C-alpha positions in Angstrom: 0.0 -0.3 0.1 2.9 2.3 0.7 3.8 1.9 -3.1 0.5 2.9 -3.9 1.0 6.1 -2.2 4.2 6.7 -3.8 2.7 5.8 -7.5 0.0 8.1 -7.1 2.5 11.2 -6.2 4.8 10.3 -9.3 1.4 9.9 -11.7 1.2 13.5 -10.5 4.7 14.5 -10.8 5.1 12.8 -14.1 1.9 14.8 -15.3 3.4 17.9 -14.2 6.7 17.2 -16.1 4.8 16.0 -19.5 2.9 19.8 -19.1 5.9 21.5 -18.3 7.6 20.2 -21.0 4.9 20.8 -23.6 4.8 24.4 -22.3 8.6 24.7 -23.3 7.9 23.2 -26.7 5.3 26.3 -27.3 7.2 28.9 -25.9 10.2 28.2 -28.4 7.6 28.1 -31.1 8.0 24.1 -31.6 4.8 22.1 -32.0 3.8 20.7 -28.7 4.9 17.1 -28.1 2.3 15.9 -26.4 -1.1 18.0 -26.8 -1.3 19.3 -30.4 -4.7 21.3 -30.1 -2.4 23.5 -27.6 -0.4 24.6 -30.3 -0.5 28.6 -31.8 -2.7 28.4 -34.8 -1.1 30.1 -37.9 -3.6 29.9 -40.3 -3.8 32.7 -42.6 -6.1 35.4 -41.8 -9.9 35.2 -41.5 -11.4 36.8 -44.3 -14.9 36.6 -42.9 -16.1 38.7 -39.4 -17.0 36.9 -36.6 -19.1 39.3 -35.2 -22.7 38.5 -34.8 -25.2 39.0 -37.5 -26.4 42.6 -36.5 -28.0 44.5 -39.5 -25.4 45.8 -41.9 -22.9 45.3 -39.1 -20.3 42.9 -40.7 -20.8 44.9 -44.2 -20.2 48.0 -42.2 -17.2 47.5 -40.0 -13.9 48.8 -41.1 -12.1 46.3 -43.4 -9.1 44.7 -42.3 -6.8 47.5 -43.9 -8.9 50.2 -42.8 -8.7 48.9 -39.2 -5.1 48.5 -39.3 -4.6 52.1 -40.8 -6.5 53.3 -37.4 -4.4 51.3 -35.6 -1.0 52.9 -37.1 -0.8 51.6 -40.3 -1.0 48.6 -42.8 1.1 47.0 -39.8 2.3 47.1 -36.6 5.5 48.3 -37.5 4.0 50.8 -39.7 4.2 54.9 -38.4 1.1 56.5 -37.5 -0.5 58.5 -40.4 1.0 62.1 -41.0 -2.1 63.7 -41.1 -3.4 62.5 -37.6 -2.5 64.5 -34.8 -1.7 63.2 -31.3 -3.2 64.9 -28.1 -1.9 64.2 -24.4 -3.7 64.6 -21.4 -2.8 63.5 -17.7 -4.3 62.8 -14.4 -3.1 61.9 -11.3 -3.2 58.3 -12.3 -3.0 58.5 -16.0 -1.2 60.0 -19.0 -3.2 59.4 -22.0 -2.8 59.8 -25.8 -5.7 60.7 -28.0 -5.7 60.4 -31.9 -7.7 63.1 -34.2 -8.2 60.1 -36.2 -11.4 58.7 -35.0 -11.0 60.3 -31.4 -9.5 57.0 -30.7 -7.6 56.7 -27.4 -4.0 55.0 -28.5 -2.1 55.3 -25.4 -2.4 55.0 -21.6 0.7 55.1 -19.3 -0.3 54.1 -15.6 1.5 56.6 -13.4 1.2 54.5 -10.2 2.8 51.4 -11.7 6.5 51.2 -13.1 7.0 50.0 -16.4 10.1 48.1 -15.2 10.1 46.3 -11.9 12.5 47.3 -9.2 14.3 43.8 -9.1 14.9 43.6 -12.9 18.2 44.7 -14.9 16.3 47.7 -16.5 15.9 50.0 -13.4 13.8 52.5 -15.8 11.6 54.6 -13.7 9.2 54.9 -16.3 5.3 54.3 -16.0 3.9 51.3 -17.1 2.5 51.4 -20.6 -0.8 49.7 -21.4 -2.3 51.2 -24.2 0.1 52.1 -27.3 0.2 52.5 -30.9 3.6 52.2 -32.5 6.7 50.2 -32.6 5.8 46.5 -32.8 3.0 46.5 -30.5 -0.4 47.8 -30.8 -3.4 48.2 -28.2 -6.0 51.0 -28.6 -9.8 51.6 -27.7 -12.0 52.8 -30.7 -15.4 53.8 -31.5 -17.5 54.7 -34.1 -20.5 54.6 -36.2 -22.1 51.9 -38.8 -25.2 51.1 -40.9 -24.5 53.7 -43.3 -21.8 56.5 -44.6 -21.5 57.7 -40.7 -18.5 59.0 -38.7 -16.2 55.8 -37.8 -12.8 55.3 -35.9 -11.3 56.5 -39.0 -12.9 59.6 -39.6 -10.6 63.1 -38.8 -12.1 64.7 -35.6 -11.6 68.1 -34.1 -10.4 68.4 -30.3 -12.4 71.3 -29.0 -10.2 73.2 -26.8 -6.3 72.6 -25.8 -5.5 69.2 -24.1 -4.7 69.9 -20.7 -3.5 68.2 -17.5 -5.7 67.8 -14.5 -5.1 70.7 -11.9 -4.7 70.2 -8.5 -7.8 70.2 -6.6 -9.8 69.6 -9.8 -11.8 66.5 -9.5 -12.9 65.7 -13.2 -11.4 66.7 -17.0 -13.0 66.4 -20.1 -11.5 65.7 -23.8 -14.1 66.5 -26.5 -13.7 65.6 -30.0 -16.0 66.3 -32.8 -16.4 64.8 -36.2 -17.1 66.6 -39.4 -20.8 65.8 -41.0 -20.6 62.5 -42.6 -23.8 61.2 -44.6 -25.8 63.8 -42.7 -24.8 62.9 -39.2 -22.3 64.1 -36.9 -20.6 62.3 -34.0 -19.4 64.2 -30.8 -17.3 62.1 -28.3 -16.6 63.1 -24.9 -14.2 61.6 -22.5 -14.5 62.3 -18.7 -11.9 61.3 -16.7 -12.0 61.6 -12.9 -9.3 61.7 -10.3 -8.2 58.6 -9.0 -10.3 56.4 -11.3 -9.3 54.1 -14.1 -13.0 54.2 -15.1 -13.3 56.6 -18.0 -17.0 57.9 -19.0 -17.4 57.9 -22.7 -20.4 59.9 -24.0 -21.6 59.4 -27.6 -23.7 62.3 -29.3 -25.2 61.4 -32.7 -26.5 64.7 -34.4 -28.9 64.2 -37.3 -27.7 67.3 -39.4 -29.5 65.9 -42.5 -33.0 65.8 -44.3 -34.0 62.2 -43.4 -34.0 60.1 -40.4 -31.2 57.8 -39.7 -30.6 54.7 -37.7 -26.9 54.1 -37.1 -25.2 51.6 -34.8 -22.4 52.1 -32.4 -19.4 49.9 -32.1 -16.8 50.1 -29.5 -13.8 47.8 -29.8 -10.6 47.1 -28.2 -7.7 46.3 -31.0 -4.5 44.5 -29.9 -1.7 42.4 -31.4 -1.4 39.0 -30.5 2.0 39.0 -28.9 2.4 37.5 -25.1 4.0 39.1 -22.2 7.7 38.8 -22.2 7.5 38.1 -18.4 5.6 34.7 -19.3 8.1 31.6 -18.9 7.8 28.3 -19.6 7.1 26.9 -16.1 4.0 29.1 -15.8 1.8 31.5 -17.7 -1.1 33.6 -17.9 -4.1 34.5 -20.2 -3.3 37.2 -22.7 -6.5 38.0 -25.1 -10.1 38.7 -25.4 -12.6 38.0 -22.7 -16.8 38.5 -22.6 -18.9 38.4 -19.8 -22.4 38.2 -19.6 -24.7 37.4 -17.1 -26.1 34.1 -18.7 -22.5 32.3 -19.2 -20.3 34.7 -16.8 -16.9 35.1 -17.5 -15.4 33.5 -20.9 -11.7 33.6 -22.1 -11.5 33.8 -25.9 -8.4 32.3 -27.2 -6.6 34.3 -30.2 -6.1 31.0 -31.7 -9.9 30.3 -31.7 -10.3 33.4 -33.1 -8.2 32.7 -36.1 -10.0 29.2 -36.6 -13.2 31.0 -36.2 -13.9 28.6 -33.3 -14.5 31.3 -30.6 -17.3 30.6 -28.2 -18.9 33.4 -26.4 -22.7 35.0 -26.0 -23.0 37.1 -29.2 -26.2 38.7 -28.4 -27.1 40.0 -24.7 -28.4 43.1 -22.6 -25.7 43.1 -19.9 -21.7 42.4 -19.4 -18.8 43.8 -21.0 -16.3 43.0 -23.6 -12.6 43.0 -22.5 -8.8 42.5 -23.1 -6.9 40.9 -20.5 -3.1 40.5 -19.6 -1.3 39.5 -16.7 -2.0 42.1 -14.0 -3.8 44.6 -16.2 -7.2 44.7 -18.5 -9.4 47.0 -20.4 -13.0 46.9 -20.6 -15.7 48.6 -22.7 -19.2 48.8 -20.3 -22.6 49.3 -21.4 -25.6 49.7 -19.1 -27.4 47.0 -18.2 -30.6 46.7 -20.4 -28.8 48.1 -23.6 -28.9 45.3 -26.3 -25.7 44.8 -27.6 -24.1 42.3 -30.4 -20.3 41.3 -29.1 -17.8 40.0 -31.7 -14.0 38.8 -31.7 -12.4 38.5 -34.8 -8.9 38.9 -36.5 -8.1 42.3 -38.0 -5.1 42.1 -40.2 -1.7 41.0 -39.3 -1.7 39.5 -36.1 -4.3 42.4 -34.9 -7.6 41.3 -33.2 -10.4 43.2 -31.9 -13.1 42.5 -29.4 -16.3 44.7 -29.2 -20.1 45.4 -29.3 -22.4 46.8 -31.3 -25.9 48.5 -30.1 -28.5 49.8 -32.4 -29.5 53.4 -31.7 -33.4 54.3 -32.1 -34.2 56.3 -35.0 -33.0 59.9 -35.1 -35.1 62.5 -36.8 -33.8 65.6 -38.7 -32.3 68.1 -36.2 -32.5 66.0 -33.3 -29.9 63.9 -31.7 -29.0 60.7 -29.5 -26.5 60.1 -26.6 -25.5 57.0 -25.6 -23.4 56.6 -22.3 -20.4 54.1 -22.2 -17.5 53.4 -19.9 -13.7 52.7 -20.7 -11.9 51.0 -18.0 -8.0 50.8 -18.5 -6.1 50.0 -15.2 -4.5 47.3 -13.0 -6.7 44.2 -11.6 -7.5 45.4 -8.6 -10.1 43.2 -6.9 -11.8 45.7 -4.9 -11.8 48.5 -7.3 -13.1 46.1 -10.3 -16.1 45.0 -7.9 -17.2 48.6 -7.6 -17.2 49.2 -11.3 -19.2 46.6 -12.8 -20.8 43.2 -11.9 -18.6 40.5 -12.9 -15.5 43.2 -13.8 -13.4 41.4 -11.1 -13.4 38.1 -12.8 -10.6 39.7 -15.5 -8.4 39.0 -12.5 -8.6 35.1 -13.4 -8.3 32.4 -10.8 -9.9 29.7 -12.9 -11.8 27.1 -11.4 -10.9 27.4 -8.0 -12.3 31.0 -7.9 -14.4 29.8 -4.9 -11.2 29.3 -2.6 -9.3 31.9 -4.1 -11.4 35.1 -3.3 -11.7 34.4 0.3 -7.7 33.7 0.6 -7.4 36.8 -1.3 -9.7 38.9 1.2 -7.3 37.2 4.0 -4.4 38.3 2.4 -5.7 41.7 2.3 -7.0 42.3 5.6 -3.5 40.7 6.9 -1.7 43.2 4.9 -3.9 46.1 6.5 -2.4 45.1 9.8 1.6 44.8 8.6 1.7 46.9 5.7 4.1 44.5 4.0 3.1 42.0 1.1 5.5 39.5 1.9 5.0 38.9 5.8 1.2 39.1 4.6 1.9 36.1 2.7 3.9 34.3 5.4 1.4 35.1 8.0 -1.2 33.7 5.5 0.5 30.6 5.4 0.9 30.5 9.0 -3.0 30.7 9.4 -4.0 28.0 6.9 -1.4 25.8 8.4 -2.9 26.2 11.6 -6.4 25.8 10.5 -5.2 22.4 8.7 -3.0 21.7 12.1 -5.3 18.4 13.2 -5.6 17.0 9.7 -1.9 17.4 9.3 -1.2 15.7 12.4 -3.2 12.8 11.4 -1.1 12.7 8.2 2.3 13.2 9.9 1.4 10.5 12.9 0.7 8.2 10.2 4.2 8.8 8.5 5.8 8.5 12.0 4.4 4.9 12.2 5.6 4.2 8.7 8.8 5.3 9.6 9.0 3.7 12.8 8.1 0.1 10.9 10.3 0.8 7.9 13.5 -1.2 9.1 10.9 -4.1 9.6 9.4 -3.6 6.1 12.7 -3.5 4.4 13.9 -6.7 6.4 11.0 -8.7 5.2 10.9 -7.5 1.5 14.4 -8.5 1.4 13.6 -11.8 3.3 10.6 -12.5 0.9 11.7 -11.0 -2.5 11.5 -14.2 -4.3 7.9 -14.4 -2.9 5.7 -11.7 -3.9 2.2 -13.0 -2.4 3.7 -13.5 0.7 5.2 -10.6 0.7 2.3 -8.9 0.5 0.4 -11.2 2.8 3.2 -10.3 5.8 3.0 -6.6 4.8 -0.7 -6.3 5.7 -0.3 -8.5 8.6 1.9 -6.0 9.5 -0.1 -3.2 8.9 -2.7 -4.9 10.9 -0.7 -5.4 14.2 0.8 -1.9 14.2 -2.6 -0.3 13.3 -1.2 1.4 10.2 -3.0 2.8 7.4 -0.6 3.2 4.5 -2.8 5.8 3.0 -3.6 7.8 6.2 -0.6 10.2 5.5 -1.8 10.6 1.8 -5.5 11.4 2.3 -5.4 14.5 4.4 -2.5 16.3 2.4 -4.8 15.7 -0.6 -7.5 17.4 1.0 -5.6 20.5 1.2 -3.9 21.0 -2.1 -6.8 22.6 -3.6 -6.3 25.2 -1.0 -2.5 25.7 -1.8 -3.3 25.8 -5.4 -5.9 28.5 -4.8 -3.3 30.4 -2.7 -0.8 29.9 -5.7 -2.9 31.7 -8.3 -3.8 34.4 -5.7 -0.4 35.4 -5.4 0.5 34.9 -9.3 -2.6 37.2 -10.2 -2.4 40.0 -7.5 -1.4 43.2 -9.4 -0.4 44.3 -5.5 2.8 41.8 -5.8 4.2 43.7 -8.5 7.1 45.9 -7.4 5.9 44.9 -3.5 9.1 44.6 -1.3 9.9 42.1 1.4 13.1 42.8 2.7 16.4 43.0 2.0 17.4 42.1 -1.2 13.5 41.0 -2.5 12.3 44.2 -3.5 9.7 42.9 -6.1 7.7 40.0 -5.3 6.6 39.3 -8.6 9.7 38.9 -10.1 12.4 35.9 -9.7 15.0 36.4 -6.6 17.9 38.2 -8.4 20.4 36.2 -6.5 18.5 32.6 -6.1 18.8 32.7 -2.7 15.1 31.8 -1.9 14.6 29.0 -4.3 18.1 27.5 -3.2 16.5 28.0 0.5 13.2 26.1 -0.9 15.2 23.1 -2.4 16.7 22.6 1.0 13.9 22.8 2.7 12.0 20.1 0.3 14.8 17.8 0.5 14.6 18.1 4.3 11.1 17.6 4.4 11.3 14.4 1.9 14.1 13.2 4.5 11.9 13.2 7.6 9.2 11.2 5.5 9.6 7.2 5.4 11.2 6.1 2.2 9.6 3.4 -0.1 10.7 -0.2 0.3 11.5 -0.3 -3.3 15.1 1.1 -4.1 14.1 2.6 -7.5 11.3 4.4 -5.8 13.5 5.9 -2.9 16.0 7.2 -5.6 13.5 9.1 -7.2 11.7 10.4 -4.5 14.7 12.4 -3.5 15.4 13.3 -6.7 12.1 14.7 -7.1 12.6 17.9 -4.8 15.9 18.8 -7.2 13.9 18.6 -10.3 10.7 20.6 -8.6 12.9 23.3 -7.4 14.5 23.9 -10.8 11.3 25.6 -12.0 11.2 27.9 -8.8 14.3 29.7 -10.0 12.2 31.5 -12.3 9.2 31.5 -10.2 8.3 34.9 -8.5 9.7 35.5 -5.2 6.1 35.8 -3.5 5.4 32.4 -4.6 8.7 31.2 -3.7 8.1 32.8 -0.2 4.9 31.4 0.3 6.5 27.6 -0.8 9.2 28.0 1.9 6.8 28.9 4.6 4.7 26.0 4.0 7.8 23.5 3.8 9.2 25.1 7.2 5.9 25.1 9.1 5.4 21.3 7.7 9.1 20.2 9.0 8.5 22.0 12.7 5.1 20.0 12.7 6.6 16.6 11.7 9.6 17.0 14.0 7.4 17.7 16.7 4.9 14.6 16.0 7.8 12.2 15.5 9.5 13.4 18.8 6.0 12.8 20.7 5.5 9.4 19.1 9.1 8.3 20.2 10.3 8.1 16.5 13.9 9.5 16.2 14.5 12.2 14.1 16.9 11.4 11.7 17.1 11.8 8.0 16.3 8.8 5.6 18.3 8.8 2.9 18.6 6.1 0.0 21.6 4.4 -1.3 22.6 5.7 -4.7 25.6 3.7 -5.0 
């Protein structure tokens, strides 16, 4: 039975190695070895829109080449149009850039978040750039009208008033763009920026200056290239791409590869929710009010550019009349408490996956602890202490079982050597020994398995929380979201893992015993590339586990010594 327990652990470990190797292959641009379906798709650009069949929507949306021009040229590396003008506006949290072509938002620097981590070799103090146009990276927010010859995000617009910065004591700042008359329609776009807020109010006023009623449709979209983040490693990755939220299906991620294959699945028609573009720590999202019918779309535009957005139909506008549509644009960090106050479900862009039900309470507790200690590193340590305390008696049961196994392990080894030519007798003798000593071979396995989801959830909390970014702990650890620059924490983690392994009883099989000792070394290699906060959490867990095992072993009269296999 002890062999069965070890086999289960090795199956889990082997599957982990398979997944890591597959990620490594994909990271280096090769076809995956084991899971071909996860490979990036390199099919030609889709020629038909995946937008829902709104009236005249597909035919009227800008074509691939038009969208590329709006984003800065026919390809990501092409310079912006010479006739377009760039306007910059600053608040206490933003430095924004607007384009006179369509009045689009083409740049957003987050002043409270550094571009380069303090722990990296690049000590740049530049603010973090989320939206951008130019160079090899494109990420912009666009809106316009369709359903006729109306102003789009490619239509030249005039900035009303000079661009200004938010003054001290000023709570709001408005940026207003007006188009010329196109097809009898004038579009006025007003951005309202609020102090301390990443939530931008965007009003669209559609004026009918012609002699006939018009029924345009308003579209709003986020356009981004399909490149992954430079911070990703083959050992852990986070989602980058579009997402759609509705009350019907909740949060749905849309892979770039699925868009290319025209196989993206999400709610196409709804009257609530939002569309978003998500990456590690940061996101952008277009939000309409609930009750406003809209059609969602996600499609490839051109040359590695992808768009996610919505289309909403306006009621007929009579000559001389106008229609106003209020939307909101979120551009900022994935701060869970802030996202919850902006719109229902917006906090889900901070993706915990299937363990959200466990991860959200853990984040809440982590944040409460941080409120007392004012240090995210020590908050992580104290949170792990609380979790270990909550599972103390469950762990004690597991460690007592391990101690019993370790106590009788010499007898098992002697019996295996004596009966190695008779497997059936060996199994019977082993089961008899377990009954006499009242040992459950799986007693140390099940209590630990029960806790695994909790620690996986905590892993995702620490990996996903933007609060870890540039957050110092102590001494040389000045950024909990970056790897330890001197590899001290990973080395400590490797040592504590090996000590913990040595306190466990060795498998009777010599080969399994050797493999059990190699596992911590192989596992520790990955942690050299993990964020410091994750390694700190693992070290804390290891140290507490070792301390509890040592106390229980001593209380049961089991000598506290390391079990070392023979490698010779």
